C-alpha positions in Angstrom: 10.7 -1.9 1.6 11.4 -3.6 4.8 9.3 -6.3 6.2 8.2 -4.0 9.2 7.2 -1.4 6.8 5.1 -4.0 4.6 3.4 -5.0 7.8 2.6 -1.4 9.1 1.3 -0.4 5.6 -0.8 -3.7 5.5 -2.2 -2.8 9.1 -2.8 0.9 8.0 -4.8 -0.3 5.0 -7.0 -2.6 7.1 -7.8 0.1 9.5 -8.7 2.4 6.6 -10.9 -0.1 5.3 -12.5 -0.6 8.7 -13.1 3.0 9.1 -14.6 3.3 5.7 -16.9 0.4 6.5 -17.9 1.6 10.0 -18.9 4.9 8.7 -20.6 3.4 5.5 -19.2 3.5 2.2 -22.1 5.1 0.5 -22.0 7.9 3.0 -18.3 8.6 2.4 -18.6 8.4 -1.4 -21.7 10.7 -1.3 -19.7 13.3 0.7 -16.8 13.0 -1.5 -19.2 13.5 -4.6 -20.6 16.7 -2.9 -16.9 18.1 -2.7 -16.7 17.2 -6.4 -13.6 18.3 -8.4 -12.7 21.2 -5.9 -11.2 18.5 -3.8 -9.0 17.3 -6.5 -8.1 21.0 -7.2 -7.1 21.5 -3.7 -5.1 18.6 -3.5 -3.3 19.6 -6.7 -2.8 22.9 -5.4 -0.9 21.6 -2.4 1.6 19.8 -4.6 2.8 23.2 -5.7 4.3 24.2 -2.0 5.3 20.5 -1.4 7.5 20.3 -4.7 8.9 23.9 -3.9 9.8 22.9 -0.1 11.5 19.7 -1.7 13.5 21.5 -4.2 14.7 23.8 -1.4 15.5 20.7 0.8 17.4 19.2 -2.1 19.5 22.3 -2.5 20.4 22.2 1.2 22.0 18.8 0.8 24.4 19.7 -1.9 27.0 16.8 -2.2 28.5 14.7 -4.9 25.7 12.2 -4.5 22.7 14.7 -4.3 19.4 12.9 -3.4 17.0 12.7 -6.4 14.0 15.0 -6.4 11.9 11.9 -5.8 13.5 11.3 -2.5 13.3 15.1 -1.5 9.5 15.0 -2.2 9.1 11.9 -0.2 11.1 13.4 2.7 9.1 16.5 2.8 5.9 14.4 2.4 6.7 12.1 5.5 7.7 15.2 7.4 4.4 17.1 6.8 2.6 13.9 7.7 4.6 13.5 11.0 3.7 17.1 11.8 0.0 16.6 11.2 -0.4 13.4 13.1 1.8 14.2 16.3 0.3 16.3 19.1 3.6 17.8 20.1 3.6 20.3 17.3 6.2 20.8 14.4 9.0 18.8 16.0 9.0 15.4 14.4 8.8 16.2 10.8 12.1 17.8 10.3 13.7 15.1 12.3 12.1 12.4 10.2 12.9 14.4 6.9 16.7 14.5 8.0 16.5 10.9 8.8 15.0 9.9 5.5 17.7 12.1 3.5 
């Protein structure tokens, strides 16, 4: 991990903690408790298409040094995150996936 990535990760973690503190930790935890195990099931169910898409991405890059599955999953996750965050739509995710791989 580069120094810039560590700084950005640290800044993101501080912002996350600040948002939790501003909303009230007990309020956030009670809302998560209300969702219960259903929240975990939804997250686990989301892993199925994520892993299948990563396997498809890995097949597309057939070379002598094919990217390991871990890298393909990470690329897919980064691309999906960029698509969710960027207001421009579904443009930045594939670019980030290609750059990562």
